[in-house]
N, C-alpha and C positions, 0 to 999 in steps of 0.2 A: 703531681700535675699532671693532667691530662695533655696528648698530642694536639693544641685546640687546630691549630692551622691544617695539620693534616685532615682533623675531621670536618675540618670545614669546606673543604676541596671540591669543588662542583656542587656545594648547596645552593640553589636558589633562595629561600628564605635565610641568609646568613644573621642576622639581627637574632630572630627568634630560637634559633639553634645556638647560637652565640650564649643567649641565653639560660638557655639549657643545660650547657658547658659547665657554667658557674654554679648554678645550681648541683650539678654530679660532684664538682670537684666540693662545694658544701656537704655533699651528702656522704662523700667518703673523709672527710676533714673529722668530721662530729658524732659521725654512724648516727644519723638521724635520718629518717623518713622525709623529703623533702617533696614538695607538688608545685608544680608551674600551672599557669592560668591554662583558660581552655586553649586548645592549638584546632587551627584547620585541619582539614582533611591533607593537603600537598604538606602543610608541616611535621602533622604527625607521621605521615609517611618518611620523611626525609630523616626525621631523628630517628625512626625507628631503624632504619638503614644504617644511620652513623652508629648506632649504639649495640649494634650487630658485630661492631668491632672490637667492643670494649669487655673485658673480662672483670674489670673490679666493679663493676655498677650493673645494674638490669632497672629496668622499668616496669609499669603497668599501665595502660591508659583506660581510662573509663569515664564514659558521660551521660550514667546514669541508666543507660537500658542498654541492649545491645547493638540495636541498630544508629545509636549517636553519631553524628558525622562530628560534631564539636568536642572534643574530650580533653580531660586533662590529665597530667601523667605524673604518677608518684615516682619516684627516683630512691635506688637505697643500695646499698654496698650488694654487693652478690650474697656475703651470707646474711641477709636479711631477708625474711618472707615479704613478700606484698599480696596483697588481697585487695579485692575490687571495694569491698565495703569499708576499707579504710581511706579511699580516696574523698575528700572533704569537697560533698557538694550539698546543695538545698536547691529546695522548688519553687517555686511561685504559682500562684492562679492570680488569671487577671481576668475579672467577673464583670460584665457589662454586656449591654444589648445591641448587640450588632445587627439586628434583622433591617434597618431603615440605612445602616451607613456600612456595610462591612468593611474590616478591616482584612489587609492582607499578612503575609511573613515580615514583610519590609515595613509596614507600618505599624507594627507591635515593636520592631527592633528601631525603627526611628523614634519613637515614643521613648522607649527605653533610654537609647542613648541622649534623649533629648532632654533627659533626667540629668546629664551630667557625668554618667559612667562610661568606662570605656570599652569597645566590643569585648576586651580578654577575660573580662568577667563574667561572660555571658557564655551561657552554653546554647543547646538547641530550643527553639521556639515551639512549640505544639500549639498551632491553630485550633480553635475548637469551633470553627463557625460562628453563627450568633451568638454564642456563648461566651466568646472571647478567648483567652488560649494560656498556654500553661508555659515556663519558661524555668530552665534550668542555669543557677548561677553559682558563685562563691558564696560561702555562706555568710561574710561578712558584710554580704550586699544587704539580705533580708530586710532588716530592720529599714535601712536608705530607703529602699524602692517601697516597701508600706507606707513610707511615710508620703513620699515623692512622687511616685508612680500613679495619679491619678486621672488619667485622659490618654484616650487613643482617639486620631480624628478628632471627632465632632461629641464622641462618647465619653460619659465619666467613667471610671472603672473604678472597682476597689481591687486591690492589689495586698494576698496575706500566704504567707507562709504555708505550703501543704507538706506533705512527708512523698518521699519519693515514689513509695508504694500506689502513692492516687495518681500518677501520671495517667492519663489517656490515650497507651501508644498503640497505634493500627500497622500492622503487620504490614508491610510495603508489596503491593500487588508485584507480582512476579510471573514472566510467561518461559515457560522451558522451551526449546526448539532447537536442531542439527541441522546444519549447513554442510555441505560437502566443496571444497574451493579447492584450486591446483595449488595457492601456497596460502602461508601464513600472514602474509602481509597484513597492516595494521586495516588499510583501506578497503580489502575483500571481507575480513570476518566481520568489520564494523557496520558495512553498508547489509550485510546480509541480515546482521544481528537487530539494525535498528530499523530493517525494511525499507531502505534507499537508496538511489542510484550510487554506484559509485562514484561517478563525476561529482554529484550532491558531495557526498563524504570527502573526496578530496577537497573540495574548497573549503569545507569545516576544518579538515587538517592544515590546511595552508591559511586559515585563517586565525589559527591558534584557540578553535574551540575544542580542542579534543586533547583528553588527559589518558595516560597509560599510568596506574599505580599512583594517580595525583599527581603526574608530571607531564606538563606539556609537551606535546611530540610533533613536530610539524613536517616529519616524514612519512609517506603514505605508505612506502614500502617497508616502514619499521615490523620487523617479526614478534608475532605475539606467540605467548606461550600459555600452555594450561595456566592458570593461579590468576593469573591479569585481570585484571580489575579494566575496563573503559567509561569512560565519561565525556559524555558531546554534553556540552551547554545547553539547556533548554530541552533534551531530549531523556535525561536519564541515565541510566549505569547497564554496564554490558560486562557480566562475568565471565570468563573462559574458563568451560570446563574440561572433560577428559579432551584428548587429540589424541587420534586413532588414524592409522594410513590404510587406505583401501588397497584392494588388489590391482586397479591401474594407477596406482602411486598417487591420490589425492588424498586432501584431509577432512576425514571425517571429524567435525567440532562441535561438542555438545556447550550450548552457550544457554545463559540465564540474564534476561532482562528484566531491570528493575525500573517502575514506571511510575 
């Protein structure tokens, strides 16, 4: 048995983490590869951190394409290989004429949930503007959604399964920049990366709108490091790259902002 309470110590998303521990114990016992439902980025970050402490099992997360936010996790004994192609995923196209009644990501998600399925069964939704959207789901949902997912807002839609290779993925827009700061405080690095005042960034941090590696951080003085991912609600994400010290003992930080 895995050390459940030790693994769950400090975990925010305890329910989802506990379910993953159950699956890991199943994988150890049966020598089979098991799969979670779709997990959100904060859940994934915690589960990966949790599994770093284990030697009996390993995991692989995959959501259908490299930038996918919501991903399923394959779990197996360490002796068994894992490959993205083995993660069970399916894709659907939701086709309709949204020229006169545009639909957002929230509209498509709401319509799907209105069909009676739960969020855990759905991955990323790729909105295609006036043509509709594409969505990644667990395979067992395809037939049900083809039959029952027939309208988004006021627009009738036709839902049908497609190959994952048919997904219309857009590369995220990104901007590379360099900043020189007196410290690696979160408020300093994030305000430079997102192009806003430090006081405004402090307000966002205090308000719970800032996450580092998908964990909420409420301290403006939190020290960031190379490799950290800073996410600000409604503003996008910021990847901290190489950190170097200048001759004046300041920090030159490479940043990549995803918009």
